[in-house]
C-alpha positions in Angstrom: 97.9 109.8 75.9 100.2 106.9 74.9 103.2 108.9 75.8 102.0 110.0 79.3 105.2 110.6 81.2 106.5 112.9 83.9 107.3 113.0 87.6 104.8 112.9 90.4 105.7 114.3 93.9 103.7 112.4 96.5 103.2 113.1 100.2 103.2 109.5 101.3 100.9 108.7 104.2 102.0 106.6 107.2 101.3 102.9 107.4 101.5 102.5 103.6 104.5 101.0 101.8 106.2 102.8 98.9 105.4 99.9 96.7 101.6 100.2 97.5 101.8 103.9 96.5 103.5 103.1 93.2 101.1 100.3 92.4 98.1 102.5 93.1 99.4 105.3 90.9 100.2 102.9 88.0 96.9 101.1 88.2 94.9 104.3 88.5 96.6 105.8 85.4 96.1 102.7 83.3 92.5 102.5 84.4 91.9 106.1 83.4 93.9 105.9 80.2 93.6 102.2 79.0 95.7 103.0 75.9 98.8 103.1 78.2 98.5 99.4 78.8 97.7 98.3 75.3 100.7 100.0 73.6 99.4 98.9 70.2 98.8 95.2 70.9 101.1 92.1 70.6 102.2 91.1 67.1 101.7 87.5 66.2 104.7 85.6 67.5 106.3 88.8 68.6 107.3 90.0 72.1 104.8 91.2 74.6 104.4 95.0 74.5 106.3 96.8 77.3 104.3 97.4 80.5 103.5 100.9 81.4 106.2 101.9 83.9 105.9 103.7 87.2 108.8 103.7 89.7 110.3 105.8 92.4 113.6 107.6 93.2 114.0 106.1 96.7 111.7 104.4 99.0 110.3 105.3 102.4 109.6 102.8 105.2 105.8 102.2 105.9 106.1 104.1 109.2 107.5 107.2 107.4 105.5 110.0 105.8 106.5 112.6 103.3 108.1 113.1 100.0 108.2 110.2 97.5 109.3 111.0 94.0 107.5 108.9 91.4 108.8 108.5 87.8 106.0 107.9 85.4 106.2 106.3 81.9 109.5 107.1 80.2 110.4 109.1 83.3 111.6 105.7 84.7 114.7 106.2 82.4 115.8 109.0 84.8 115.9 106.8 87.9 119.7 106.3 87.9 120.2 110.1 88.0 117.9 110.7 91.0 118.7 107.8 93.3 121.7 109.5 94.9 120.2 112.8 95.8 120.6 114.2 99.3 117.6 114.0 101.6 116.1 116.1 104.5 114.1 114.6 107.3 112.1 115.6 110.4 112.7 112.8 112.8 111.5 112.0 116.4 113.7 109.8 118.5 112.3 108.1 121.6 114.7 106.9 124.4 114.5 104.0 126.8 113.5 101.1 124.6 115.1 99.4 121.6 113.2 97.4 119.0 114.2 94.8 116.4 113.3 97.1 113.5 114.8 100.2 115.2 111.5 102.0 115.0 108.1 102.0 116.8 106.7 99.2 114.6 109.1 96.6 116.0 109.2 94.4 119.0 111.0 95.6 122.1 114.4 93.9 122.4 115.9 95.9 125.3 115.1 98.7 127.8 117.5 101.0 129.7 117.3 104.1 131.8 117.2 107.3 129.8 119.7 110.1 130.1 119.0 112.4 133.0 118.6 115.4 130.8 118.3 116.1 127.0 121.5 118.1 127.2 123.4 114.8 127.6 122.1 113.9 124.1 122.5 117.3 122.5 126.2 117.6 123.2 126.8 114.4 121.3 125.3 115.6 118.0 128.6 116.9 116.6 129.9 113.3 116.8 127.2 112.3 114.3 127.7 115.2 111.9 129.9 115.2 108.8 131.2 111.9 107.3 130.5 109.1 109.7 130.5 105.3 109.6 127.0 103.8 110.0 125.7 100.2 110.2 122.4 99.8 108.3 119.5 98.0 110.0 119.0 94.3 109.6 115.4 94.9 108.8 116.1 96.8 105.5 115.9 96.4 101.8 119.6 96.0 101.4 120.3 92.8 99.5 122.7 89.9 100.3 123.1 87.4 97.5 120.2 89.0 95.7 117.8 88.7 98.5 116.6 91.6 100.8 117.9 91.3 104.4 114.4 91.8 105.8 113.1 88.8 104.0 116.0 86.7 105.3 115.4 87.8 108.9 111.6 87.2 108.7 112.2 83.7 107.3 114.2 82.9 110.4 117.7 82.9 108.8 120.7 83.7 111.0 121.7 87.0 109.3 125.0 88.7 110.0 124.9 92.4 110.7 125.7 94.5 107.6 129.1 96.1 107.3 129.4 99.8 108.3 129.5 102.2 105.4 130.3 105.9 105.1 127.4 108.4 105.0 127.4 112.2 105.3 125.1 114.1 107.7 125.4 117.7 106.6 123.0 119.2 109.2 121.8 117.7 112.5 119.8 120.1 114.7 117.4 119.7 117.6 114.0 121.2 116.8 112.0 120.1 119.9 112.4 118.2 123.2 109.7 116.4 125.2 111.4 114.9 128.2 109.4 113.0 130.8 106.0 113.8 129.4 103.1 111.8 130.7 101.7 109.5 128.0 98.3 111.0 128.2 99.6 114.4 127.0 99.6 114.3 123.2 102.3 116.2 121.5 101.2 118.0 118.3 101.3 115.7 115.4 102.5 112.8 117.5 101.5 109.2 117.0 100.9 106.4 119.5 104.1 104.5 120.3 106.2 102.7 122.9 105.9 104.1 126.4 108.8 104.4 128.8 109.0 103.5 132.4 106.0 104.7 134.5 104.1 105.6 131.3 106.2 108.7 130.4 108.0 109.4 127.2 111.4 111.0 126.6 111.8 112.1 123.0 113.7 114.5 120.8 112.9 116.0 117.4 115.7 116.4 115.0 116.2 118.0 111.6 118.5 115.8 109.5 120.1 116.7 106.2 122.0 113.7 104.9 123.4 111.9 101.9 121.5 109.1 100.1 121.8 105.8 101.9 121.7 107.3 105.4 119.4 105.4 107.8 117.7 107.6 110.3 116.7 104.4 112.3 120.4 103.6 112.7 121.0 107.2 113.8 118.4 106.8 116.5 119.9 103.6 117.7 123.5 104.9 117.7 122.8 108.2 119.3 120.8 106.6 122.1 123.6 104.0 122.8 126.2 106.7 122.8 124.2 108.5 125.4 124.3 105.4 127.6 120.7 104.3 126.9 118.8 102.6 124.1 116.3 104.1 121.7 114.3 103.9 118.5 112.8 106.0 115.7 109.4 107.1 116.8 108.4 109.2 113.8 109.9 110.2 110.4 108.9 112.6 107.7 110.9 113.3 104.6 110.7 116.9 103.5 113.2 117.2 100.7 114.8 115.0 98.0 117.4 117.0 96.1 115.6 119.9 94.5 112.1 118.6 95.3 110.2 119.9 98.3 107.3 118.4 100.2 105.4 121.7 99.8 104.9 120.8 96.1 103.8 117.2 96.7 100.3 115.8 96.2 98.5 114.7 99.4 95.8 112.1 99.7 97.2 110.2 96.7 95.6 106.9 97.7 92.2 108.5 97.3 92.8 110.1 93.9 91.9 108.6 90.5 94.1 108.5 87.4 92.7 111.7 85.9 93.4 113.6 89.1 96.9 112.1 89.3 97.7 113.0 85.7 96.9 116.6 86.3 99.6 116.8 88.9 102.4 115.3 86.7 105.4 117.6 86.2 107.3 117.6 83.0 110.5 115.5 82.8 112.8 118.5 82.6 111.7 119.3 86.2 113.2 116.0 87.4 116.7 117.1 86.6 116.4 120.8 87.4 119.4 120.5 89.6 121.6 119.8 86.6 122.9 122.4 84.2 121.2 122.6 80.8 122.5 122.5 77.3 120.0 123.8 74.7 120.5 122.4 71.2 119.7 123.8 67.8 117.1 121.8 65.8 119.8 120.0 63.6 121.8 119.2 66.8 118.6 117.8 68.4 117.9 115.6 65.4 121.4 114.3 65.7 121.1 113.4 69.4 117.6 111.8 68.8 119.2 109.6 66.2 122.0 108.4 68.4 124.6 111.0 67.7 126.9 112.1 70.5 127.4 115.6 71.8 130.7 117.3 71.1 133.1 119.0 73.5 132.4 122.4 71.8 128.7 122.2 72.8 129.7 122.3 76.5 130.7 126.0 76.1 126.9 126.7 76.0 126.1 125.0 79.3 124.1 127.3 81.6 125.8 126.2 84.7 128.6 124.0 86.2 128.6 120.2 85.8 127.1 118.4 88.7 128.8 115.3 90.3 126.1 112.7 90.7 127.9 109.8 92.5 128.4 106.7 90.4 126.5 108.4 87.5 129.4 110.8 87.1 129.2 114.5 85.9 125.9 115.1 84.3 124.0 117.7 82.4 120.6 118.1 80.7 120.3 118.2 76.9 117.3 120.3 75.9 115.4 121.0 72.7 115.0 124.6 71.5 111.6 124.6 73.2 113.0 123.5 76.6 111.8 119.9 76.4 114.2 117.2 77.8 115.9 115.3 75.0 118.6 113.4 76.8 121.0 113.3 79.8 124.7 114.0 79.0 127.7 112.6 80.8 131.3 113.8 80.9 134.0 111.1 80.8 136.1 111.8 83.9 139.3 110.6 82.2 139.0 111.8 78.6 136.9 114.9 79.4 134.6 114.1 76.4 130.8 114.3 76.6 128.5 111.4 75.7 124.9 110.4 76.1 123.9 108.7 79.4 120.2 108.4 78.5 117.9 109.5 75.6 114.2 110.3 75.9 112.5 108.8 72.8 111.0 111.2 70.3 107.4 110.2 71.1 108.0 111.5 74.6 108.2 115.0 73.1 105.0 115.0 71.1 
């Protein structure tokens, strides 16, 4: 079990940080399989053995629920190729009150009358579709001079608003409207939150398909302001990350032990299923495992088109004859020659 690696799709519960989920999974796996932590011991005078790694391919706020992609063991090597995937969310926006965090967990900073009808909001949605400029929240993990903005804010620093940046919202649709509903009427799946004037709520459910780096909290703020009001994000659930779907995720993860979690691990080749594959012969696989570079002629055997992965460039999977993931290939945009972007060590394949 020393080479336990893979991906784990988690249905993150609300009220729990992404870090807490990652920490629980890592500790649970090491507790169930102690050899993961020992890694053969520390040689006298030598470096400390590497810590068993468990990371993620994009966080969720504590308020949010839904799909969190965890990278286990040597799967952490694939993080750079998964961070830029598109996301899909089910979001609930509540109008009439703004908060310092832009969601229901924050303190109210402003109130305003809500639009007379939801139609006044709906007709604005095209303005927030496609490529748009968006200012990220102050309370976010974005870093300034190496320090997250949320830490600076909470330590009382006078923090300037982040600069606007371009994001893409490919799909923005209304899936439900609850306008002027008395607070005592519970909407299916709803959570307690900030009430509007006279104890009623005005909220709208949206389906959002967007690029990585899009803040749904900022979308809630901006849409409400554009409608002549203020608002905040009431609920958020992530349902897709690239090729991964919430329907395949493990629920109740915080109550599962390491043995149960290990059973739900998916092989590493599933992590990059959205990339075309290049299957090698055994001699070619040996060459790659020993640091040799792929040749341009090999690309004729790709089983699909190269995928543009943001800063990572144009990527493809390099597979052994049995389908196991050997490496990630990258095509130089200027020279047009392939090279290795990452190699999965041989012990991963045993």
